[in-house]
C-alpha positions in Angstrom: 0.0 0.0 0.0 2.7 2.6 0.8 4.3 1.9 -2.6 0.9 2.3 -4.3 0.4 5.6 -2.5 3.8 6.7 -3.5 3.1 5.8 -7.1 -0.1 7.8 -7.1 1.6 10.8 -5.6 4.3 10.6 -8.3 1.6 10.6 -11.0 -0.2 13.6 -9.5 3.1 15.5 -9.1 4.0 14.7 -12.7 0.6 16.0 -13.9 1.0 19.1 -11.7 4.4 19.8 -13.2 3.1 19.3 -16.8 0.2 21.7 -16.1 2.5 24.2 -14.5 4.8 24.1 -17.5 1.8 24.7 -19.8 0.6 27.6 -17.6 4.0 29.1 -17.6 4.2 28.8 -21.4 0.8 30.4 -21.8 1.6 33.2 -19.4 5.0 33.8 -21.1 3.2 34.1 -24.5 0.7 36.6 -23.0 3.5 38.7 -21.5 5.5 38.7 -24.8 2.3 39.7 -26.7 1.6 42.5 -24.2 5.3 43.6 -24.4 5.2 43.7 -28.2 2.0 45.8 -28.1 3.6 48.2 -25.6 6.7 48.6 -27.7 4.5 49.2 -30.8 2.6 51.9 -28.9 5.9 53.5 -27.8 7.2 53.4 -31.4 4.0 55.1 -32.5 4.4 57.7 -29.8 8.0 58.3 -30.8 6.9 58.9 -34.4 4.2 61.4 -33.2 6.8 63.2 -31.1 9.3 63.3 -33.9 6.7 64.8 -36.1 6.3 67.6 -33.6 10.1 68.2 -33.7 10.3 69.8 -37.1 13.3 69.7 -39.4 11.3 71.7 -42.0 12.5 75.1 -41.1 11.4 78.4 -42.6 13.1 79.3 -45.9 14.7 82.7 -45.4 17.5 84.0 -47.6 20.8 83.8 -45.8 19.4 82.4 -42.6 20.3 78.9 -41.5 18.7 76.5 -38.9 19.8 73.2 -37.6 18.6 70.9 -34.7 19.7 67.7 -33.1 17.5 65.6 -30.8 19.0 62.7 -28.9 16.3 60.9 -26.8 17.2 59.2 -23.6 14.3 56.8 -24.0 11.9 56.1 -26.9 10.0 59.2 -26.0 11.0 62.2 -23.9 10.2 65.7 -22.7 12.4 67.9 -24.8 10.8 70.0 -27.5 11.7 72.7 -30.0 10.2 74.5 -33.0 10.7 77.4 -35.3 7.6 79.3 -36.6 7.2 81.7 -39.5 4.9 84.2 -37.8 4.7 86.6 -40.7 7.0 88.0 -43.4 9.2 89.8 -40.9 9.1 87.7 -37.7 10.2 84.2 -36.7 9.2 82.4 -33.4 11.9 80.3 -31.8 10.9 77.8 -29.1 12.9 75.3 -27.0 11.8 73.6 -23.7 12.1 70.7 -21.4 9.5 68.8 -19.4 10.8 67.6 -16.1 11.7 63.9 -16.4 11.5 61.8 -19.5 9.5 58.9 -20.8 5.8 58.7 -21.6 4.4 61.1 -19.0 6.9 63.8 -20.1 6.0 63.2 -23.8 2.3 63.6 -23.0 2.9 67.0 -21.4 5.2 67.8 -24.3 2.2 67.4 -26.7 0.0 69.5 -24.4 2.5 72.4 -24.5 2.7 72.3 -28.3 -1.1 72.2 -28.6 -1.7 75.1 -26.2 0.9 77.6 -27.3 -0.9 80.8 -28.6 1.7 82.6 -30.7 -0.6 84.9 -32.7 -4.2 85.5 -33.6 -5.5 85.9 -37.2 -8.5 88.1 -37.9 -11.1 87.5 -40.6 -10.0 90.6 -42.6 -6.5 89.2 -43.0 -4.8 91.2 -40.3 -3.0 89.4 -37.5 -1.6 90.1 -34.1 1.6 88.5 -32.8 1.7 87.9 -29.1 4.8 89.1 -27.2 7.0 86.4 -25.6 5.8 87.5 -22.2 2.2 87.2 -23.3 2.8 83.7 -24.7 4.3 82.5 -21.4 1.6 84.1 -19.2 -1.1 82.5 -21.2 0.6 79.1 -21.1 1.0 79.3 -17.4 -2.7 80.0 -16.8 -3.8 77.2 -19.2 -1.4 74.7 -17.6 -2.8 75.6 -14.1 -6.3 74.8 -15.4 -5.2 71.2 -15.9 -4.9 68.5 -13.3 -1.4 67.5 -14.0 0.7 66.0 -11.2 2.1 68.8 -9.1 5.6 67.5 -9.3 5.7 67.9 -13.1 6.9 71.3 -14.5 8.2 72.7 -17.8 11.0 75.1 -18.5 11.1 76.9 -21.8 12.5 79.7 -23.9 10.4 81.6 -26.5 11.8 84.3 -28.7 10.8 86.3 -31.7 13.4 87.3 -34.2 12.7 90.2 -36.6 14.4 89.7 -39.9 14.5 93.4 -40.8 15.7 94.9 -37.6 17.7 91.8 -36.4 16.1 92.2 -33.0 15.5 89.2 -30.8 12.8 89.7 -28.2 12.5 86.8 -25.8 11.3 85.6 -22.4 12.1 82.6 -20.3 10.0 80.4 -18.1 12.7 79.1 -15.8 14.9 77.8 -18.7 17.8 76.2 -16.9 20.4 76.5 -19.7 22.1 79.5 -21.1 21.6 80.4 -24.8 24.9 81.4 -26.4 25.6 83.9 -29.1 28.5 83.0 -31.2 30.0 86.1 -32.9 31.7 85.9 -36.3 35.1 86.4 -34.7 34.7 83.4 -32.4 33.7 85.2 -29.2 30.8 83.6 -27.3 28.4 85.7 -25.4 25.9 84.2 -22.9 22.3 85.4 -23.0 20.9 86.3 -19.6 17.7 84.6 -18.6 15.3 84.6 -15.7 11.7 83.6 -15.1 9.4 81.1 -13.4 8.8 77.6 -14.7 5.4 76.5 -16.1 4.0 74.5 -13.2 0.9 74.0 -11.1 1.5 76.8 -8.6 -1.1 79.2 -9.8 -3.1 79.1 -6.5 0.0 80.4 -4.7 1.9 82.6 -7.1 1.4 84.6 -10.3 4.7 85.0 -12.2 5.5 88.2 -14.1 7.4 87.2 -17.2 9.6 89.8 -18.8 10.2 90.4 -22.5 13.9 91.4 -23.2 15.3 92.6 -26.5 18.8 92.4 -28.0 20.1 93.2 -31.4 22.1 90.6 -33.2 24.9 91.4 -35.6 25.1 90.1 -39.2 26.7 86.6 -39.2 26.0 86.0 -35.5 24.8 82.5 -34.5 22.8 81.6 -31.5 22.6 78.1 -30.0 20.0 76.8 -27.6 20.2 73.5 -25.8 18.5 71.4 -23.1 20.1 70.5 -19.8 20.7 67.0 -21.0 23.7 68.2 -22.9 25.6 68.8 -19.6 24.1 65.9 -17.7 26.7 63.3 -18.6 28.0 61.9 -15.2 26.2 62.7 -11.9 29.5 62.3 -10.1 31.1 64.9 -12.4 28.5 67.5 -13.0 31.1 70.0 -14.3 32.2 67.7 -17.1 30.3 69.7 -19.8 29.1 72.7 -17.8 28.1 76.0 -19.4 31.6 77.3 -18.9 33.0 74.3 -20.7 30.5 74.6 -23.5 31.5 78.2 -23.9 35.1 77.2 -23.9 34.5 74.5 -26.5 32.7 77.0 -28.9 35.0 79.9 -28.4 37.4 80.5 -31.3 35.1 78.8 -33.9 34.9 81.6 -36.4 31.8 82.0 -38.6 30.3 78.5 -38.0 27.2 77.3 -39.8 24.2 76.1 -37.8 25.0 72.5 -38.8 28.6 72.9 -37.8 27.5 74.1 -34.3 25.1 71.2 -33.8 27.5 68.6 -35.1 30.3 69.9 -33.0 28.3 69.9 -29.8 26.9 66.4 -30.6 30.4 65.0 -31.2 31.7 66.5 -28.0 28.7 65.1 -26.0 29.2 61.6 -27.3 33.0 61.8 -26.7 32.5 62.9 -23.1 29.7 60.3 -22.6 32.3 57.7 -23.5 29.9 54.7 -23.5 27.9 55.7 -20.4 24.2 55.4 -20.4 22.4 58.6 -21.2 20.9 60.4 -18.2 18.5 62.7 -20.0 17.2 63.8 -23.4 19.5 66.1 -25.4 18.3 68.9 -27.7 20.4 71.4 -29.6 19.0 74.1 -31.8 21.2 76.5 -33.7 20.2 79.7 -35.7 22.5 81.5 -38.0 21.7 85.2 -38.7 22.1 86.3 -42.3 24.7 88.8 -43.5 23.7 92.2 -44.7 
């Protein structure tokens, strides 16, 4: 009898193992299918985000644009754009949603959909909103949404006038310094201040300021997200603003593409095989000669 009971127990154990293996196989197939679907959705989201990051820049005689976007994950929080507002004015935008991944990308899309840059009237007239006005409106719209309180956006928006070469701009807490590269190789930082776009409207109403500078013929201006300098958390100074300025200083009369390519090459050289910590965006604008 003990041997019979042992034999029965062995049969039941064998059946249990077989059933367990089948259950594992079924569950594994379900997980693989869900993973493929998730990756497909992420790929679709990446294509949508890349469509928002234009490379079809305005065609303006003598003016040159170039951008580089290096995502840390399939989708991220960096964004940029260049808009032809009218015959004389161009809008320049660069920003960064805190964090990266799907949640940052969703806020990214929200920002792009809710930027009010100008208003067109039925009689053909139009009114271009000042950089200050654009940021104030975006701050109020953002605070009307129920986004997580820990999420916020930093961004720079400027308007370049082709005829006067004036760049009027405002910053919503942009945490990197735009750099003006003069024809002789001198690099001049552009001063910024301002409050990030965040859900703080019940406690504080920011007062954004529009500043204006006049660029010289042949100047170039480069904008970038903070991911460019976030290479190694143990060496935060590795590609700091000062080092970026030093890297660009002495480069005489560079094109927008040369600026982007040079900074991208320097970033990858310093990264030296490390895993990326954040998305990297670089946008360069070359001012035409007289």
